[in-house]
N, C-alpha and C positions, 0 to 999 in steps of 0.2 A: 774512641767511639763516642764517649760521653761529651767530649768537647765539640765534636762534629754535630752531634745531636742538638746540643745547646745552641750552636750557631744557627742550625737550620730552624729551630724554634723561634729564635730571635728574628730571623728573616721573615718567617711567616707572620709574626706579630707585627712587624713593620708594614708588610704588604696589606694585612687586614686593616691596620690603622689608617693607611693611606686611602684604601678603598672606601671605608666608612666616612672618613673625613671629607672625601670628595662628594659623596652622596648627601651628607649633611650640608656641605657647602652649597649644593644646588638649591636646596630649600632656602638657605640663608640668603643666597643671591636673588632669588625670586622675591623674597620678602623685602630685601633692601631696595631692589629696583622699583618697587611700588610704593613703599611707605616709610622710608628712612630719610633722614636729612641728606640732601644731595639728589634725591629722586626728582625727576622731571614732573612727576605727578603731584608731589608736594608743592613744587614751585607753581604749577598750573593752578592748584587749589587756592593758593594764596593770591595769585593774579586775579582769579575770579572773585575773590573776596575783597580785592582792592588794596593789597598791602603796599606800604610805602617803601622807598629806597632804604630807610633806616631799618625797617622790619625785615627786609630781605638780607640786609647786613647781619642782623641779629640771628636770622635763621642759619646763615652760613657759619657765623661765629659759634653758635651752640654746638655744632658738630665738633668743633675744636676744643671749646672749654670743657666739654664732657670728658675729654681725655684726662682732665685733672683727677678723675675718679680711678684711672688705671692703677695707680700705686696701691689703692685699697684692696686690689686682688691679693697682694702679698699679705695684708693684714688678715684677710679671711682664711688664708691657707697656711699661715706661718707655722702652726704646730700640727697641721693635719697630715696624715699619711696618704691621703687620697685627695685629688683635686676635682674629680669627676662631678660629684654631687653639687659642690659649690658652684662650679662653672655652669652647670645646666640650670639650676634653680634661679640663680641670679640673672642669667640671660633670659630665662623664661619670663621673669617678672618685667624686665625691660620691654620685651616684645609684646607682652599682653597689653600694655598700655596703649599701643598704637591702634588697637581695636576701637578706641573711643575718639579717634580723630574727627570723625564725622559729626560728633556732638557739637562741634564749633558752629554748626548751622542752627543750633537751638538758642543761641544767644540773641538778645534783642538788637544788637548792632554788630555789623561785620567786624568792626575794630576789636570788640571784646572777643569774638570768635578767633581772630588772628592771634591775640595774646594767649588765648587758651591753647591753641596749637603749639605756639612757641614753648609754653611752660610744659606741656605734655611731652613734646619731643626732647626737651632738655633732660627731664627725669628719665625718660626711656633710654636716651643715648648714654646717660651716665651709668645706669645699671648695666647696659650692654658693654660699655667700656671696661667695667670691672670684670665681667665674664670673659671678654676678649683677652685681657691680661692673663687670666688663669689658663685660658686655652693655649696661649703662646707657650707658657711653661710646660703644659701637658704635651703639646705637639713637639716641642724642641727636645724633650726627653725621649720621645718615641722615634723621631726621624733624625738620623745622623747628619752632622754638619756637611759631610762630603757630598750628600745628595739633596740637601735641603733646597738649594737654588732650583734644581730640576723639579723637585716636588712642588714647590710653590708655582713654578711656571706652568706645569701641566695642569695643576688644579685650577689656576686662574683662567687658563684657556677654556676649560670646560664651563666654568662658572659664567664667563663673559658671554658665551654662546647662549646659555640659558637666559641670562638677563636680557640679551638682545631680543630673543624670541618673545619673551613675555612683554617687553616694552613695545614691540611692534603691535602685538595683538591688542593690548589695552589702549594704545594711543589711537589706533583706528577707531575703536569704539568711542573714546573721548571726543575725537574730532567730529563724530556724527552729530554731536549736540551743537556744533558751531553753526553760524548763520548759513555758511556755504554747504554744510552737510558732510564734507569730507569724502574720501574715496569710497568707503564702504556704504555710505548713504546712497550713492548712485545705484548700487546693486539692490538695496533693500527698500528703496523709497516707494516702491509700488504698493507696499502694504500700508493701508490707512492707519492701522493700529500703531505700527512702528513710527510712522511719520508724526503722529500725535505725541508719542513718547519722547522721540529724539528732538527736543527743543531746548534752547539755551537754559531755560529755567530749571530743567531737570538735571543739568550737568553736575552741579555740586552733590546732589543726592547720589548719583551714579558713582562718583568718585569716593563717596563715603563707603559704598559697598565694596569698592576696590580695596580700600584700607582694611576693612574687616576681613575680607577674603585672604589678603596677603598675610595678615596676622596669624590666621589659622595655618597657613603654609609654614610660617616661621616656627610655630610651636611643634608642628609635625617633624620638622627638621631636628629639633632637640630630642625628640624620641629616638630618632636615628642615631644622633650623637651619643646617646646613653649606651649604645652598643660598642662604641669605640674602646679598644683596649687601653690600658694605662700601665706604665711600668711602676712597680712598687717603689715607694720612697723608703729606703732602708732605715733611715733615721730622721728624727725630727730636727728642726733647725737648732743649732747650738747658740747662735748669737741672739741677742735681744732684738726686738723689732726695730728699736731705734738704731742699733748698730747696723742692721740690715739696710735700712734706708740711707744711712750715711756713708756706707762703704763705697758705693760707686763714685762719690765725689772725691774720694781719696785717690782715685785712679786718674792720672793726668790725661791719659788717652781718651777716657770717657768724657772728660771736661772739654777736650778739643772737639770730639764728635758732637757733643751737646751744643757747642758754640756754632758749629756748622748747621745743626738741626734748627736752632733758633733763627739763624739768619735766613735759611732756606724757607722756613715756614712763614716768617715775616713777609718775605717776598711773594710767596704763593698766596698769602691772604689779601694782598692788594688787588681789589676788584673781584675777588672770588665769588661774591654774592651776586654779581651782575651778568654773568655769562648767559644764563637762561633768560632772565627778564629782558636783556638786550636783544636776544634773538626774537622773542615773542613780541616785544613792544616797539623796538626801533627798526629792526630789519624786516618785520612783517612776516616772520616764519610761523607756520602752523605747527601743531604738535607732531603731525606726521613728517613734515619736512625736517623738524628738529630731530625726530627719530632717525631720519636718513643720515643726518650729520653724525648722530651717535653711532650709526652703523659703520660709517667710514672709520670713525675713531676706534670702535671696538674691533672691527675687522683687522685694522692695523695692529692693535694690541694682540689679538689672537695669533696673527702670523709672526709677530716678533717675540712672543713669550718664549718659544723654544730656543731662539737665539740667545735671549737674555739669560735663560737658565743655564745653558752651557757656558756662556761667556762669563757669567759671575762665578760659577764653580771653577772655571779655568784661570781667570785673571784677577778676580776679586771684586768686591763691592765698590771700592774707592775708584777704580778705573772706570767701572760702569757708570758711576755717578757723575764723573767728569763729562761724559757724553750727554747724560741727562741734563746737566746744567746748561750746556750749550743749546740743546734743543728746547729746553724749558724756557729760556729767555727769548728764543726766536718766535715761539707760538703766539704770545700776546701781540707782538709787533705786526703780525699778519692781519690782526683784527682792525688795524688802523686803516686798512685799504677797503673796508666794507662800507656799504651805505644801503638805505632802504631798497629792497629788490635787487641789489647788486652785491651778492655775497658768495660768488663762485669760488673765491680764494679760500673760503672756509673748508672746502673739500680737501684741498692740499693741507691746510692747517690741521684738519681732523686726522689725516694720515700721519702727520709728523707728531702731533700730540699723543695719538694712540700709542705709537712706538715708544715715545718718551715715558709716558705714564706706566707702561708695562714694565720698563726697567726700573723706574722709581718705586713702583709698588713692591717689587721683590727686594730692592736695596733697603727700603724703609723698614722692612721686617727683618731682613737678614743681617744688615750691617752691625746693628747693636748686638745681635746674638753672636756674631763672629768675634767681636772684641771682648765680650763678657767672659769672665772666668767660669769654669764648669760649676753648675749649681747656683749661679748668680743671674741666669738669664732673665728670670721673672722680674727681679727688682730693677735691673738695668733697663729692660724693655719698658717697664711701667713708668719709671722716672723720665726716661727719654721721651716717651710718647706724651706724657703729661706736660712737661715743660715746653717742648716744641709745639704742642697743640695750642697751648695758651698764647704762645708767641703769635701764631696765626690769627688768633682771636683779636688781638689788638689792632692789626692792620685791616682786618675785615671790618671791624667797627668804625675805624677811622675813615675808611673808604666811604661809609655812609654818612658819618658826621661831617666830614670835610668834602662833601660831594661838590666837585668843581662845576664851573660853567663850561660852555662850549669854547673851543680854541680855534681861532681863525689863522690858518697857516698860509693864507694867500691862495695856494693852489687847492686847498681843501679845508673844510670846516670840520673839526673833530667833535663828535658828541662827547658829553661829559664822561661817559663810560669809557670811551676810547682813550681819553687823556689818562684815566686811571690805569687802563691796560698797558699803555706805553711805559708809565712809571714802574709798574710791576715787572715788565720784561727786563728793564735795565737792572733792577734790584736782583733779579734771578741770576743774571750773568755775573754779578759781583760776588756771589756765594762761592765762587771758585777759590777765593782768598782763604777762608777758614778751612775749606775742604783739603787744601794742600797740606795742612799741618797734621791731619789725622793719620795715624799709623795703623796699618793692617798687615798682619804677619804674612799671610799667603796672598800676595798681590803682585801683579806685573804692571809696571808703569805704562801709561797709554802710549807714550812715544816709542817704547820698546816693542809693544804689541804692533803698532802701525809699521815700524821698521821691518819686523819679521814678516808681516803680511805683504808689504811692498816687495821685499826681497823674494818671497815665494812666488808672487805674481810675475816678477821679472824673469825669474828662473824658468817658470812654466812657459813664458813667451819664447825664450831662447830654445827650449826643447821643441 
């Protein structure tokens, strides 16, 4: 009876942790969609301030170089018996800083304001990277490996829906300040007071309010996170901190996974700073149209997360990543067929990339946890995230520093950004080489999986 009762209590603890993690994730997603690196609103704010290609490259690179701070999560919790307080307070410090993004408007020149934004986001992202590493160890102790893929997929589905909704709402308001007025302006333009407020000059001030509001949402989410249960750490670490940090590099399989991660992130970094600016400046897309593209992307992710969760739990992370590599290389190539006012192919690309990134998101978190020995998940995850993230930084910066000219192919002239996108797509496909060397215990080769699916399909037809 005592064993049955203990098992029931453990299951209740897991269910409660998953529920609270999802609620906290909702607040974190809303916060991130509005004022973290990668947010379309941050990109728009910098476009309004007149950021250069190099500054956009730096913005994208900061999100990756901040991953260098991830291993510090282990240093903060090395001898602690609880991770909760460290995770919450460090993350809170990072989120609080974004409250002041609007202060960029107070500088005497727009250029100074842009550099202020970049510096603030760098420190904020670094602190949040430390908190994220601690959270990974916390959640991996709580959620068993056997259901972790399904957990991340369901959680991400809900979070994407929330991010999509808030993105739509605020992009409608941001577009009201444009010269054309946007969709919502057509409804509200009868009010003289509104018409006088929604002018281009007030757009930066309104976006500053968005950043302050989203920061408050992020902090509320951490209050929710403080209610999440934590399994007791029965004993403190026996190894020295130096030994903890060095131990993953003695694992040959980790080194192979790390090589793949470096190569993949180098490829992802090529042109990563220019997707948003290319839409806004070269294709002539407004914030609302850009949000529609994001909707296609996110809808595809939402619909495919359930598949990826089951697929990864069944056949493994390596097999799933092979599919992601193929789709990931295809995505940038489709951007070569766009031109100003002619970007219909991006709706197809959005659907493909949404499905690919859904799988990649789960694999990126789960693969390193799957190969890490028990009790080593935090240091494995932190070092992998840090080193792979810095790799992406190099190619992100090089894309800005070595910004090419246009390329005349005869039948089409490629914009400089499109040249970069094409190079990135080819590099993504080549990452299959180091991926093949990684070993995962519980995995089914892709060819075996496809053979079984084909055989089942043929058998069904005969029946």
